[in-house]
All heavy atoms as a GROMACS GRO file, in nm:
protein
  607
    1ASN      N    1   0.084  -0.118   0.000
    1ASN     CA    2   0.000   0.000   0.000
    1ASN      C    3   0.089   0.124   0.000
    1ASN      O    4   0.192   0.127   0.062
    1ASN     CB    5  -0.090  -0.003   0.122
    1ASN     CG    6  -0.205   0.093   0.110
    1ASN    OD1    7  -0.234   0.142   0.004
    1ASN    ND2    8  -0.270   0.120   0.221
    2VAL      N    9   0.047   0.227  -0.071
    2VAL     CA   10   0.122   0.352  -0.078
    2VAL      C   11   0.028   0.470  -0.057
    2VAL      O   12  -0.092   0.459  -0.078
    2VAL     CB   13   0.195   0.370  -0.214
    2VAL    CG1   14   0.299   0.264  -0.234
    2VAL    CG2   15   0.097   0.374  -0.330
    3ALA      N   16   0.083   0.583  -0.014
    3ALA     CA   17   0.007   0.708  -0.015
    3ALA      C   18  -0.016   0.744  -0.162
    3ALA      O   19   0.060   0.704  -0.249
    3ALA     CB   20   0.086   0.817   0.056
    4GLU      N   21  -0.121   0.820  -0.190
    4GLU     CA   22  -0.155   0.849  -0.330
    4GLU      C   23  -0.155   0.998  -0.358
    4GLU      O   24  -0.211   1.078  -0.284
    4GLU     CB   25  -0.293   0.793  -0.362
    4GLU     CG   26  -0.298   0.643  -0.355
    4GLU     CD   27  -0.435   0.588  -0.386
    4GLU    OE1   28  -0.531   0.666  -0.401
    4GLU    OE2   29  -0.445   0.465  -0.399
    5TRP      N   30  -0.091   1.034  -0.471
    5TRP     CA   31  -0.096   1.171  -0.519
    5TRP      C   32  -0.239   1.200  -0.563
    5TRP      O   33  -0.307   1.114  -0.617
    5TRP     CB   34  -0.006   1.190  -0.642
    5TRP     CG   35   0.139   1.193  -0.615
    5TRP    CD1   36   0.229   1.094  -0.642
    5TRP    CD2   37   0.214   1.299  -0.558
    5TRP    NE1   38   0.355   1.133  -0.605
    5TRP    CE2   39   0.349   1.259  -0.552
    5TRP    CE3   40   0.181   1.426  -0.508
    5TRP    CZ2   41   0.450   1.339  -0.502
    5TRP    CZ3   42   0.281   1.506  -0.458
    5TRP    CH2   43   0.413   1.464  -0.455
    6VAL      N   44  -0.283   1.324  -0.543
    6VAL     CA   45  -0.410   1.370  -0.598
    6VAL      C   46  -0.383   1.494  -0.682
    6VAL      O   47  -0.273   1.549  -0.678
    6VAL     CB   48  -0.515   1.398  -0.487
    6VAL    CG1   49  -0.548   1.271  -0.412
    6VAL    CG2   50  -0.467   1.504  -0.390
    7GLN      N   51  -0.481   1.538  -0.757
    7GLN     CA   52  -0.460   1.648  -0.850
    7GLN      C   53  -0.458   1.785  -0.782
    7GLN      O   54  -0.408   1.882  -0.838
    7GLN     CB   55  -0.571   1.646  -0.957
    7GLN     CG   56  -0.548   1.739  -1.072
    7GLN     CD   57  -0.653   1.722  -1.180
    7GLN    OE1   58  -0.743   1.639  -1.168
    7GLN    NE2   59  -0.642   1.800  -1.284
    8ASP      N   60  -0.506   1.794  -0.661
    8ASP     CA   61  -0.517   1.923  -0.592
    8ASP      C   62  -0.381   1.987  -0.565
    8ASP      O   63  -0.286   1.920  -0.529
    8ASP     CB   64  -0.586   1.906  -0.457
    8ASP     CG   65  -0.728   1.856  -0.470
    8ASP    OD1   66  -0.779   1.848  -0.581
    8ASP    OD2   67  -0.788   1.824  -0.365
    9VAL      N   68  -0.377   2.119  -0.579
    9VAL     CA   69  -0.263   2.198  -0.535
    9VAL      C   70  -0.282   2.220  -0.386
    9VAL      O   71  -0.393   2.240  -0.337
    9VAL     CB   72  -0.257   2.332  -0.611
    9VAL    CG1   73  -0.152   2.424  -0.552
    9VAL    CG2   74  -0.230   2.309  -0.758
   10TYR      N   75  -0.174   2.216  -0.309
   10TYR     CA   76  -0.183   2.226  -0.164
   10TYR      C   77  -0.225   2.365  -0.119
   10TYR      O   78  -0.177   2.466  -0.170
   10TYR     CB   79  -0.048   2.192  -0.101
   10TYR     CG   80  -0.051   2.194   0.048
   10TYR    CD1   81  -0.109   2.090   0.119
   10TYR    CD2   82   0.002   2.300   0.119
   10TYR    CE1   83  -0.114   2.091   0.257
   10TYR    CE2   84  -0.002   2.303   0.257
   10TYR     CZ   85  -0.060   2.197   0.325
   10TYR     OH   86  -0.064   2.199   0.461
   11HIS      N   87  -0.317   2.368  -0.023
   11HIS     CA   88  -0.358   2.490   0.046
   11HIS      C   89  -0.350   2.461   0.196
   11HIS      O   90  -0.381   2.350   0.239
   11HIS     CB   91  -0.503   2.527   0.010
   11HIS     CG   92  -0.520   2.563  -0.134
   11HIS    ND1   93  -0.534   2.469  -0.233
   11HIS    CD2   94  -0.526   2.682  -0.195
   11HIS    CE1   95  -0.547   2.530  -0.349
   11HIS    NE2   96  -0.542   2.660  -0.328
   12GLU      N   97  -0.312   2.558   0.274
   12GLU     CA   98  -0.298   2.538   0.419
   12GLU      C   99  -0.430   2.498   0.484
   12GLU      O  100  -0.433   2.415   0.574
   12GLU     CB  101  -0.246   2.665   0.487
   12GLU     CG  102  -0.101   2.695   0.455
   12GLU     CD  103  -0.005   2.596   0.519
   12GLU    OE1  104  -0.033   2.547   0.630
   12GLU    OE2  105   0.098   2.568   0.456
   13THR      N  106  -0.540   2.560   0.442
   13THR     CA  107  -0.671   2.530   0.499
   13THR      C  108  -0.769   2.497   0.386
   13THR      O  109  -0.734   2.510   0.268
   13THR     CB  110  -0.728   2.650   0.579
   13THR    OG1  111  -0.760   2.755   0.486
   13THR    CG2  112  -0.628   2.702   0.681
   14TYR      N  113  -0.889   2.459   0.422
   14TYR     CA  114  -0.992   2.430   0.322
   14TYR      C  115  -1.077   2.553   0.291
   14TYR      O  116  -1.174   2.544   0.217
   14TYR     CB  117  -1.080   2.316   0.369
   14TYR     CG  118  -1.011   2.182   0.362
   14TYR    CD1  119  -0.969   2.117   0.476
   14TYR    CD2  120  -0.988   2.122   0.240
   14TYR    CE1  121  -0.905   1.995   0.470
   14TYR    CE2  122  -0.924   2.000   0.232
   14TYR     CZ  123  -0.883   1.937   0.347
   14TYR     OH  124  -0.820   1.816   0.340
   15GLU      N  125  -1.040   2.670   0.344
   15GLU     CA  126  -1.114   2.792   0.318
   15GLU      C  127  -1.109   2.825   0.169
   15GLU      O  128  -1.001   2.833   0.109
   15GLU     CB  129  -1.055   2.907   0.398
   15GLU     CG  130  -1.135   3.034   0.390
   15GLU     CD  131  -1.079   3.143   0.480
   15GLU    OE1  132  -1.029   3.109   0.588
   15GLU    OE2  133  -1.084   3.260   0.438
   16GLY      N  134  -1.224   2.841   0.106
   16GLY     CA  135  -1.232   2.871  -0.037
   16GLY      C  136  -1.227   2.748  -0.126
   16GLY      O  137  -1.222   2.760  -0.248
   17ALA      N  138  -1.231   2.630  -0.067
   17ALA     CA  139  -1.226   2.507  -0.146
   17ALA      C  140  -1.354   2.489  -0.226
   17ALA      O  141  -1.461   2.535  -0.186
   17ALA     CB  142  -1.207   2.387  -0.053
   18PRO      N  143  -1.347   2.422  -0.342
   18PRO     CA  144  -1.468   2.395  -0.420
   18PRO      C  145  -1.566   2.311  -0.338
   18PRO      O  146  -1.526   2.226  -0.260
   18PRO     CB  147  -1.416   2.314  -0.540
   18PRO     CG  148  -1.270   2.336  -0.544
   18PRO     CD  149  -1.227   2.369  -0.405
   19GLU      N  150  -1.694   2.337  -0.357
   19GLU     CA  151  -1.796   2.261  -0.285
   19GLU      C  152  -1.837   2.136  -0.360
   19GLU      O  153  -1.915   2.056  -0.310
   19GLU     CB  154  -1.916   2.350  -0.256
   19GLU     CG  155  -1.881   2.462  -0.159
   19GLU     CD  156  -1.999   2.548  -0.122
   19GLU    OE1  157  -2.113   2.507  -0.150
   19GLU    OE2  158  -1.977   2.655  -0.064
   20THR      N  159  -1.788   2.119  -0.480
   20THR     CA  160  -1.815   1.998  -0.557
   20THR      C  161  -1.688   1.913  -0.556
   20THR      O  162  -1.588   1.951  -0.498
   20THR     CB  163  -1.852   2.033  -0.702
   20THR    OG1  164  -1.743   2.104  -0.761
   20THR    CG2  165  -1.978   2.120  -0.707
   21GLN      N  166  -1.691   1.801  -0.623
   21GLN     CA  167  -1.577   1.711  -0.621
   21GLN      C  168  -1.479   1.737  -0.736
   21GLN      O  169  -1.418   1.646  -0.788
   21GLN     CB  170  -1.625   1.566  -0.624
   21GLN     CG  171  -1.700   1.530  -0.499
   21GLN     CD  172  -1.747   1.387  -0.501
   21GLN    OE1  173  -1.728   1.314  -0.598
   21GLN    NE2  174  -1.808   1.344  -0.395
   22VAL      N  175  -1.463   1.863  -0.771
   22VAL     CA  176  -1.365   1.899  -0.873
   22VAL      C  177  -1.230   1.923  -0.806
   22VAL      O  178  -1.225   1.963  -0.690
   22VAL     CB  179  -1.409   2.023  -0.954
   22VAL    CG1  180  -1.538   1.997  -1.029
   22VAL    CG2  181  -1.423   2.144  -0.864
   23PRO      N  182  -1.121   1.901  -0.876
   23PRO     CA  183  -0.989   1.926  -0.817
   23PRO      C  184  -0.970   2.074  -0.786
   23PRO      O  185  -1.016   2.161  -0.858
   23PRO     CB  186  -0.891   1.883  -0.926
   23PRO     CG  187  -0.969   1.799  -1.019
   23PRO     CD  188  -1.111   1.843  -1.010
   24TRP      N  189  -0.901   2.101  -0.679
   24TRP     CA  190  -0.871   2.239  -0.637
   24TRP      C  191  -0.733   2.271  -0.691
   24TRP      O  192  -0.632   2.253  -0.625
   24TRP     CB  193  -0.875   2.246  -0.486
   24TRP     CG  194  -0.881   2.384  -0.429
   24TRP    CD1  195  -0.898   2.502  -0.495
   24TRP    CD2  196  -0.870   2.417  -0.291
   24TRP    NE1  197  -0.898   2.606  -0.409
   24TRP    CE2  198  -0.882   2.557  -0.281
   24TRP    CE3  199  -0.852   2.344  -0.175
   24TRP    CZ2  200  -0.875   2.624  -0.160
   24TRP    CZ3  201  -0.845   2.411  -0.055
   24TRP    CH2  202  -0.857   2.550  -0.047
   25ILE      N  203  -0.727   2.319  -0.815
   25ILE     CA  204  -0.599   2.334  -0.883
   25ILE      C  205  -0.550   2.478  -0.893
   25ILE      O  206  -0.444   2.503  -0.946
   25ILE     CB  207  -0.602   2.270  -1.023
   25ILE    CG1  208  -0.712   2.330  -1.108
   25ILE    CG2  209  -0.617   2.120  -1.011
   25ILE    CD1  210  -0.715   2.280  -1.251
   26PHE      N  211  -0.626   2.574  -0.843
   26PHE     CA  212  -0.585   2.714  -0.852
   26PHE      C  213  -0.583   2.774  -0.713
   26PHE      O  214  -0.660   2.733  -0.626
   26PHE     CB  215  -0.680   2.792  -0.941
   26PHE     CG  216  -0.678   2.744  -1.084
   26PHE    CD1  217  -0.780   2.666  -1.134
   26PHE    CD2  218  -0.571   2.774  -1.165
   26PHE    CE1  219  -0.776   2.620  -1.264
   26PHE    CE2  220  -0.567   2.728  -1.296
   26PHE     CZ  221  -0.670   2.651  -1.344
   27PRO      N  222  -0.504   2.874  -0.683
   27PRO     CA  223  -0.406   2.934  -0.773
   27PRO      C  224  -0.275   2.858  -0.773
   27PRO      O  225  -0.238   2.799  -0.674
   27PRO     CB  226  -0.386   3.072  -0.713
   27PRO     CG  227  -0.405   3.052  -0.567
   27PRO     CD  228  -0.510   2.942  -0.556
   28ARG      N  229  -0.211   2.859  -0.884
   28ARG     CA  230  -0.075   2.806  -0.895
   28ARG      C  231   0.018   2.925  -0.902
   28ARG      O  232   0.069   2.959  -1.006
   28ARG     CB  233  -0.060   2.718  -1.019
   28ARG     CG  234  -0.134   2.588  -1.005
   28ARG     CD  235  -0.094   2.495  -1.115
   28ARG     NE  236  -0.170   2.372  -1.101
   28ARG     CZ  237  -0.176   2.279  -1.192
   28ARG    NH1  238  -0.113   2.293  -1.306
   28ARG    NH2  239  -0.246   2.170  -1.172
   29ASP      N  240   0.035   2.988  -0.789
   29ASP     CA  241   0.105   3.116  -0.786
   29ASP      C  242   0.254   3.105  -0.757
   29ASP      O  243   0.320   3.203  -0.734
   29ASP     CB  244   0.038   3.208  -0.683
   29ASP     CG  245   0.031   3.146  -0.545
   29ASP    OD1  246   0.075   3.030  -0.529
   29ASP    OD2  247  -0.020   3.212  -0.454
   30THR      N  248   0.306   2.985  -0.759
   30THR     CA  249   0.450   2.970  -0.738
   30THR      C  250   0.512   2.899  -0.858
   30THR      O  251   0.442   2.833  -0.934
   30THR     CB  252   0.478   2.886  -0.611
   30THR    OG1  253   0.423   2.757  -0.629
   30THR    CG2  254   0.420   2.951  -0.487
   31ALA      N  255   0.641   2.912  -0.873
   31ALA     CA  256   0.710   2.847  -0.985
   31ALA      C  257   0.701   2.695  -0.972
   31ALA      O  258   0.694   2.624  -1.072
   31ALA     CB  259   0.854   2.892  -0.991
   32THR      N  260   0.703   2.644  -0.850
   32THR     CA  261   0.694   2.500  -0.827
   32THR      C  262   0.581   2.474  -0.728
   32THR      O  263   0.602   2.470  -0.607
   32THR     CB  264   0.826   2.446  -0.770
   32THR    OG1  265   0.933   2.486  -0.853
   32THR    CG2  266   0.823   2.294  -0.761
   33PRO      N  267   0.457   2.460  -0.779
   33PRO     CA  268   0.346   2.436  -0.686
   33PRO      C  269   0.362   2.302  -0.615
   33PRO      O  270   0.424   2.210  -0.667
   33PRO     CB  271   0.223   2.435  -0.776
   33PRO     CG  272   0.274   2.405  -0.912
   33PRO     CD  273   0.414   2.457  -0.917
   34ARG      N  274   0.310   2.295  -0.495
   34ARG     CA  275   0.314   2.170  -0.419
   34ARG      C  276   0.180   2.100  -0.434
   34ARG      O  277   0.075   2.162  -0.420
   34ARG     CB  278   0.344   2.199  -0.273
   34ARG     CG  279   0.482   2.258  -0.257
   34ARG     CD  280   0.526   2.280  -0.115
   34ARG     NE  281   0.419   2.316  -0.024
   34ARG     CZ  282   0.417   2.282   0.104
   34ARG    NH1  283   0.514   2.211   0.156
   34ARG    NH2  284   0.320   2.321   0.182
   35PHE      N  285   0.185   1.971  -0.465
   35PHE     CA  286   0.065   1.893  -0.484
   35PHE      C  287   0.042   1.803  -0.363
   35PHE      O  288   0.134   1.767  -0.292
   35PHE     CB  289   0.075   1.810  -0.612
   35PHE     CG  290   0.076   1.895  -0.735
   35PHE    CD1  291   0.195   1.941  -0.788
   35PHE    CD2  292  -0.042   1.931  -0.796
   35PHE    CE1  293   0.197   2.022  -0.901
   35PHE    CE2  294  -0.042   2.011  -0.908
   35PHE     CZ  295   0.077   2.057  -0.961
   36VAL      N  296  -0.082   1.766  -0.343
   36VAL     CA  297  -0.123   1.690  -0.225
   36VAL      C  298  -0.108   1.541  -0.250
   36VAL      O  299  -0.136   1.492  -0.358
   36VAL     CB  300  -0.269   1.722  -0.192
   36VAL    CG1  301  -0.320   1.637  -0.076
   36VAL    CG2  302  -0.287   1.870  -0.160
   37PHE      N  303  -0.065   1.470  -0.147
   37PHE     CA  304  -0.083   1.326  -0.147
   37PHE      C  305  -0.154   1.289  -0.018
   37PHE      O  306  -0.141   1.356   0.084
   37PHE     CB  307   0.045   1.246  -0.170
   37PHE     CG  308   0.156   1.266  -0.073
   37PHE    CD1  309   0.168   1.185   0.039
   37PHE    CD2  310   0.252   1.364  -0.094
   37PHE    CE1  311   0.272   1.202   0.128
   37PHE    CE2  312   0.356   1.381  -0.007
   37PHE     CZ  313   0.366   1.300   0.105
   38ARG      N  314  -0.235   1.184  -0.026
   38ARG     CA  315  -0.322   1.145   0.085
   38ARG      C  316  -0.296   1.003   0.128
   38ARG      O  317  -0.253   0.920   0.049
   38ARG     CB  318  -0.468   1.156   0.044
   38ARG     CG  319  -0.513   1.297   0.023
   38ARG     CD  320  -0.665   1.302   0.005
   38ARG     NE  321  -0.712   1.437   0.004
   38ARG     CZ  322  -0.739   1.510   0.110
   38ARG    NH1  323  -0.725   1.459   0.229
   38ARG    NH2  324  -0.780   1.634   0.099
   39GLY      N  325  -0.332   0.976   0.253
   39GLY     CA  326  -0.321   0.841   0.306
   39GLY      C  327  -0.178   0.810   0.345
   39GLY      O  328  -0.093   0.897   0.355
   40GLY      N  329  -0.154   0.685   0.370
   40GLY     CA  330  -0.021   0.643   0.413
   40GLY      C  331   0.021   0.515   0.345
   40GLY      O  332  -0.053   0.458   0.266
   41SER      N  333   0.139   0.471   0.376
   41SER     CA  334   0.193   0.349   0.318
   41SER      C  335   0.210   0.244   0.426
   41SER      O  336   0.179   0.266   0.543
   41SER     CB  337   0.328   0.378   0.252
   41SER     OG  338   0.426   0.394   0.352
   42PHE      N  339   0.263   0.132   0.387
   42PHE     CA  340   0.289   0.023   0.481
   42PHE      C  341   0.385   0.066   0.592
   42PHE      O  342   0.386   0.009   0.699
   42PHE     CB  343   0.347  -0.098   0.406
   42PHE     CG  344   0.473  -0.065   0.331
   42PHE    CD1  345   0.596  -0.080   0.391
   42PHE    CD2  346   0.468  -0.019   0.200
   42PHE    CE1  347   0.713  -0.049   0.323
   42PHE    CE2  348   0.584   0.013   0.132
   42PHE     CZ  349   0.707  -0.003   0.193
   43ALA      N  350   0.465   0.168   0.567
   43ALA     CA  351   0.564   0.213   0.664
   43ALA      C  352   0.519   0.336   0.743
   43ALA      O  353   0.595   0.388   0.823
   43ALA     CB  354   0.695   0.243   0.593
   44SER      N  355   0.397   0.383   0.721
   44SER     CA  356   0.348   0.504   0.787
   44SER      C  357   0.295   0.474   0.927
   44SER      O  358   0.251   0.363   0.955
   44SER     CB  359   0.235   0.567   0.705
   44SER     OG  360   0.279   0.604   0.578
   45ALA      N  361   0.294   0.578   1.008
   45ALA     CA  362   0.231   0.569   1.140
   45ALA      C  363   0.080   0.555   1.121
   45ALA      O  364   0.026   0.593   1.018
   45ALA     CB  365   0.263   0.694   1.221
   46GLY      N  366   0.013   0.501   1.221
   46GLY     CA  367  -0.132   0.479   1.211
   46GLY      C  368  -0.211   0.603   1.176
   46GLY      O  369  -0.304   0.597   1.096
   47ALA      N  370  -0.177   0.717   1.235
   47ALA     CA  371  -0.249   0.842   1.208
   47ALA      C  372  -0.235   0.886   1.063
   47ALA      O  373  -0.318   0.962   1.012
   47ALA     CB  374  -0.201   0.952   1.301
   48GLN      N  375  -0.132   0.840   0.994
   48GLN     CA  376  -0.109   0.878   0.854
   48GLN      C  377  -0.177   0.782   0.758
   48GLN      O  378  -0.172   0.803   0.637
   48GLN     CB  379   0.040   0.881   0.825
   48GLN     CG  380   0.114   0.984   0.904
   48GLN     CD  381   0.264   0.975   0.883
   48GLN    OE1  382   0.316   0.875   0.837
   48GLN    NE2  383   0.334   1.080   0.920
   49SER      N  384  -0.241   0.680   0.806
   49SER     CA  385  -0.301   0.579   0.720
   49SER      C  386  -0.449   0.605   0.693
   49SER      O  387  -0.521   0.515   0.653
   49SER     CB  388  -0.283   0.440   0.783
   49SER     OG  389  -0.145   0.412   0.792
   50ARG      N  390  -0.492   0.726   0.715
   50ARG     CA  391  -0.631   0.763   0.690
   50ARG      C  392  -0.640   0.845   0.562
   50ARG      O  393  -0.549   0.922   0.532
   50ARG     CB  394  -0.684   0.849   0.804
   50ARG     CG  395  -0.666   0.792   0.939
   50ARG     CD  396  -0.694   0.893   1.048
   50ARG     NE  397  -0.751   1.017   0.999
   50ARG     CZ  398  -0.823   1.098   1.072
   50ARG    NH1  399  -0.846   1.071   1.197
   50ARG    NH2  400  -0.871   1.209   1.022
   51PRO      N  401  -0.749   0.835   0.486
   51PRO     CA  402  -0.763   0.916   0.365
   51PRO      C  403  -0.762   1.065   0.392
   51PRO      O  404  -0.728   1.144   0.305
   51PRO     CB  405  -0.898   0.873   0.307
   51PRO     CG  406  -0.927   0.742   0.368
   51PRO     CD  407  -0.860   0.741   0.502
   52SER      N  408  -0.799   1.108   0.512
   52SER     CA  409  -0.802   1.250   0.542
   52SER      C  410  -0.664   1.306   0.572
   52SER      O  411  -0.645   1.428   0.572
   52SER     CB  412  -0.895   1.277   0.662
   52SER     OG  413  -0.846   1.210   0.776
   53PHE      N  414  -0.565   1.221   0.594
   53PHE     CA  415  -0.428   1.268   0.618
   53PHE      C  416  -0.371   1.319   0.486
   53PHE      O  417  -0.385   1.255   0.382
   53PHE     CB  418  -0.341   1.155   0.672
   53PHE     CG  419  -0.199   1.198   0.695
   53PHE    CD1  420  -0.165   1.272   0.806
   53PHE    CD2  421  -0.101   1.165   0.604
   53PHE    CE1  422  -0.034   1.312   0.828
   53PHE    CE2  423   0.030   1.205   0.623
   53PHE     CZ  424   0.063   1.279   0.736
   54ARG      N  425  -0.308   1.435   0.487
   54ARG     CA  426  -0.251   1.489   0.364
   54ARG      C  427  -0.120   1.560   0.390
   54ARG      O  428  -0.100   1.620   0.496
   54ARG     CB  429  -0.349   1.581   0.294
   54ARG     CG  430  -0.378   1.708   0.370
   54ARG     CD  431  -0.492   1.787   0.306
   54ARG     NE  432  -0.509   1.911   0.380
   54ARG     CZ  433  -0.484   2.030   0.333
   54ARG    NH1  434  -0.442   2.046   0.209
   54ARG    NH2  435  -0.500   2.136   0.407
   55LEU      N  436  -0.033   1.554   0.295
   55LEU     CA  437   0.092   1.628   0.292
   55LEU      C  438   0.109   1.683   0.152
   55LEU      O  439   0.033   1.650   0.062
   55LEU     CB  440   0.210   1.536   0.326
   55LEU     CG  441   0.221   1.490   0.471
   55LEU    CD1  442   0.334   1.389   0.485
   55LEU    CD2  443   0.245   1.607   0.564
   56ALA      N  444   0.211   1.763   0.132
   56ALA     CA  445   0.233   1.821  -0.001
   56ALA      C  446   0.381   1.825  -0.034
   56ALA      O  447   0.464   1.848   0.053
   56ALA     CB  448   0.175   1.962  -0.007
   57GLU      N  449   0.410   1.803  -0.159
   57GLU     CA  450   0.546   1.811  -0.211
   57GLU      C  451   0.538   1.859  -0.356
   57GLU      O  452   0.432   1.859  -0.417
   57GLU     CB  453   0.615   1.674  -0.209
   57GLU     CG  454   0.648   1.622  -0.070
   57GLU     CD  455   0.758   1.701   0.000
   57GLU    OE1  456   0.830   1.777  -0.067
   57GLU    OE2  457   0.769   1.685   0.123
   58SER      N  458   0.653   1.896  -0.412
   58SER     CA  459   0.656   1.934  -0.553
   58SER      C  460   0.633   1.811  -0.639
   58SER      O  461   0.653   1.698  -0.593
   58SER     CB  462   0.789   2.000  -0.590
   58SER     OG  463   0.890   1.901  -0.599
   59SER      N  464   0.591   1.831  -0.760
   59SER     CA  465   0.560   1.718  -0.848
   59SER      C  466   0.684   1.639  -0.889
   59SER      O  467   0.674   1.530  -0.942
   59SER     CB  468   0.487   1.766  -0.973
   59SER     OG  469   0.568   1.857  -1.045
   60THR      N  470   0.802   1.692  -0.863
   60THR     CA  471   0.926   1.621  -0.897
   60THR      C  472   0.979   1.537  -0.781
   60THR      O  473   1.075   1.464  -0.797
   60THR     CB  474   1.034   1.721  -0.941
   60THR    OG1  475   1.058   1.813  -0.834
   60THR    CG2  476   0.992   1.796  -1.067
   61TRP      N  477   0.919   1.549  -0.664
   61TRP     CA  478   0.961   1.474  -0.546
   61TRP      C  479   0.931   1.327  -0.565
   61TRP      O  480   0.826   1.290  -0.616
   61TRP     CB  481   0.889   1.531  -0.425
   61TRP     CG  482   0.923   1.467  -0.295
   61TRP    CD1  483   1.034   1.489  -0.220
   61TRP    CD2  484   0.844   1.374  -0.221
   61TRP    NE1  485   1.029   1.416  -0.104
   61TRP    CE2  486   0.914   1.343  -0.103
   61TRP    CE3  487   0.722   1.313  -0.245
   61TRP    CZ2  488   0.865   1.256  -0.009
   61TRP    CZ3  489   0.673   1.225  -0.150
   61TRP    CH2  490   0.745   1.197  -0.034
   62LYS      N  491   1.022   1.240  -0.526
   62LYS     CA  492   1.003   1.096  -0.541
   62LYS      C  493   1.022   1.027  -0.407
   62LYS      O  494   1.107   1.065  -0.328
   62LYS     CB  495   1.100   1.040  -0.643
   62LYS     CG  496   1.076   1.091  -0.782
   62LYS     CD  497   1.176   1.032  -0.878
   62LYS     CE  498   1.147   1.072  -1.018
   62LYS     NZ  499   1.193   1.202  -1.055
   63ASN      N  500   0.943   0.922  -0.387
   63ASN     CA  501   0.951   0.843  -0.266
   63ASN      C  502   0.887   0.708  -0.294
   63ASN      O  503   0.780   0.702  -0.355
   63ASN     CB  504   0.879   0.914  -0.151
   63ASN     CG  505   0.895   0.845  -0.019
   63ASN    OD1  506   0.856   0.730  -0.004
   63ASN    ND2  507   0.949   0.915   0.078
   64LYS      N  508   0.946   0.601  -0.251
   64LYS     CA  509   0.893   0.468  -0.280
   64LYS      C  510   0.762   0.439  -0.206
   64LYS      O  511   0.696   0.340  -0.236
   64LYS     CB  512   0.995   0.361  -0.246
   64LYS     CG  513   1.030   0.353  -0.099
   64LYS     CD  514   1.136   0.251  -0.072
   64LYS     CE  515   1.172   0.251   0.076
   64LYS     NZ  516   1.281   0.164   0.107
   65GLU      N  517   0.723   0.525  -0.114
   65GLU     CA  518   0.601   0.504  -0.038
   65GLU      C  519   0.484   0.588  -0.090
   65GLU      O  520   0.377   0.588  -0.030
   65GLU     CB  521   0.625   0.536   0.109
   65GLU     CG  522   0.727   0.443   0.172
   65GLU     CD  523   0.765   0.482   0.312
   65GLU    OE1  524   0.694   0.565   0.373
   65GLU    OE2  525   0.865   0.429   0.362
   66VAL      N  526   0.505   0.661  -0.201
   66VAL     CA  527   0.400   0.745  -0.258
   66VAL      C  528   0.379   0.704  -0.403
   66VAL      O  529   0.474   0.695  -0.480
   66VAL     CB  530   0.436   0.895  -0.248
   66VAL    CG1  531   0.328   0.981  -0.313
   66VAL    CG2  532   0.456   0.935  -0.104
   67GLY      N  533   0.254   0.681  -0.439
   67GLY     CA  534   0.222   0.639  -0.576
   67GLY      C  535   0.101   0.715  -0.627
   67GLY      O  536   0.071   0.824  -0.582
   68GLY      N  537   0.030   0.656  -0.719
   68GLY     CA  538  -0.088   0.721  -0.775
   68GLY      C  539  -0.190   0.619  -0.819
   68GLY      O  540  -0.161   0.501  -0.833
   69ARG      N  541  -0.309   0.666  -0.838
   69ARG     CA  542  -0.417   0.583  -0.891
   69ARG      C  543  -0.475   0.659  -1.008
   69ARG      O  544  -0.511   0.775  -0.996
   69ARG     CB  545  -0.523   0.560  -0.784
   69ARG     CG  546  -0.636   0.473  -0.831
   69ARG     CD  547  -0.736   0.452  -0.723
   69ARG     NE  548  -0.670   0.388  -0.610
   69ARG     CZ  549  -0.735   0.340  -0.505
   69ARG    NH1  550  -0.865   0.351  -0.497
   69ARG    NH2  551  -0.669   0.283  -0.407
   70PHE      N  552  -0.482   0.597  -1.120
   70PHE     CA  553  -0.532   0.663  -1.240
   70PHE      C  554  -0.664   0.601  -1.280
   70PHE      O  555  -0.682   0.480  -1.271
   70PHE     CB  556  -0.431   0.651  -1.355
   70PHE     CG  557  -0.298   0.712  -1.319
   70PHE    CD1  558  -0.198   0.636  -1.264
   70PHE    CD2  559  -0.277   0.847  -1.336
   70PHE    CE1  560  -0.076   0.692  -1.227
   70PHE    CE2  561  -0.157   0.906  -1.299
   70PHE     CZ  562  -0.057   0.828  -1.246
   71ALA      N  563  -0.756   0.684  -1.324
   71ALA     CA  564  -0.888   0.637  -1.364
   71ALA      C  565  -0.922   0.692  -1.501
   71ALA      O  566  -0.878   0.800  -1.539
   71ALA     CB  567  -0.993   0.682  -1.263
   72LEU      N  568  -0.998   0.616  -1.574
   72LEU     CA  569  -1.041   0.655  -1.708
   72LEU      C  570  -1.189   0.630  -1.719
   72LEU      O  571  -1.236   0.520  -1.687
   72LEU     CB  572  -0.965   0.574  -1.813
   72LEU     CG  573  -1.007   0.591  -1.958
   72LEU    CD1  574  -0.977   0.733  -2.006
   72LEU    CD2  575  -0.934   0.491  -2.044
   73SER      N  576  -1.265   0.730  -1.761
   73SER     CA  577  -1.407   0.711  -1.783
   73SER      C  578  -1.428   0.654  -1.922
   73SER      O  579  -1.380   0.711  -2.020
   73SER     CB  580  -1.481   0.844  -1.770
   73SER     OG  581  -1.469   0.894  -1.639
   74LEU      N  582  -1.496   0.543  -1.930
   74LEU     CA  583  -1.522   0.479  -2.058
   74LEU      C  584  -1.664   0.512  -2.104
   74LEU      O  585  -1.756   0.521  -2.022
   74LEU     CB  586  -1.507   0.328  -2.047
   74LEU     CG  587  -1.366   0.280  -2.007
   74LEU    CD1  588  -1.367   0.130  -1.984
   74LEU    CD2  589  -1.267   0.316  -2.115
   75PRO      N  590  -1.684   0.528  -2.235
   75PRO     CA  591  -1.820   0.554  -2.284
   75PRO      C  592  -1.907   0.431  -2.259
   75PRO      O  593  -1.860   0.319  -2.257
   75PRO     CB  594  -1.801   0.579  -2.434
   75PRO     CG  595  -1.667   0.527  -2.467
   75PRO     CD  596  -1.587   0.523  -2.342
   76ARG      N  597  -2.033   0.458  -2.238
   76ARG     CA  598  -2.128   0.347  -2.212
   76ARG      C  599  -2.166   0.274  -2.336
   76ARG      O  600  -2.169   0.312  -2.440
   76ARG     CB  601  -2.253   0.399  -2.144
   76ARG     CG  602  -2.220   0.451  -2.009
   76ARG     CD  603  -2.344   0.501  -1.944
   76ARG     NE  604  -2.310   0.556  -1.815
   76ARG     CZ  605  -2.390   0.555  -1.712
   76ARG    NH1  606  -2.508   0.502  -1.720
   76ARG    NH2  607  -2.352   0.607  -1.598
   0.00000   0.00000   0.00000
C-alpha cells in the first residue's frame, strides 16, 4: 500500500475550497506548486493511514512510499 498523489494543489486550509468534487488546482502562484498526497503506506504511522491525512510536495519529489491511482471514464 502507498500514499496516493491527488490532482489538488496544496492549500494550508480548506477555506475557499470547491464545494463539488472537482480538483482544487488554482491558484498556482508559485514556480513550483506543491501537490497533495493522501493516506499512508505500509511504513506510515497509524495516524497517517487515513484518507483525510494529507501532505504536499513538488511534483518532482520521489519516494517509494507514494504512488498514484489513475482512472479513465469509458463511454457506455
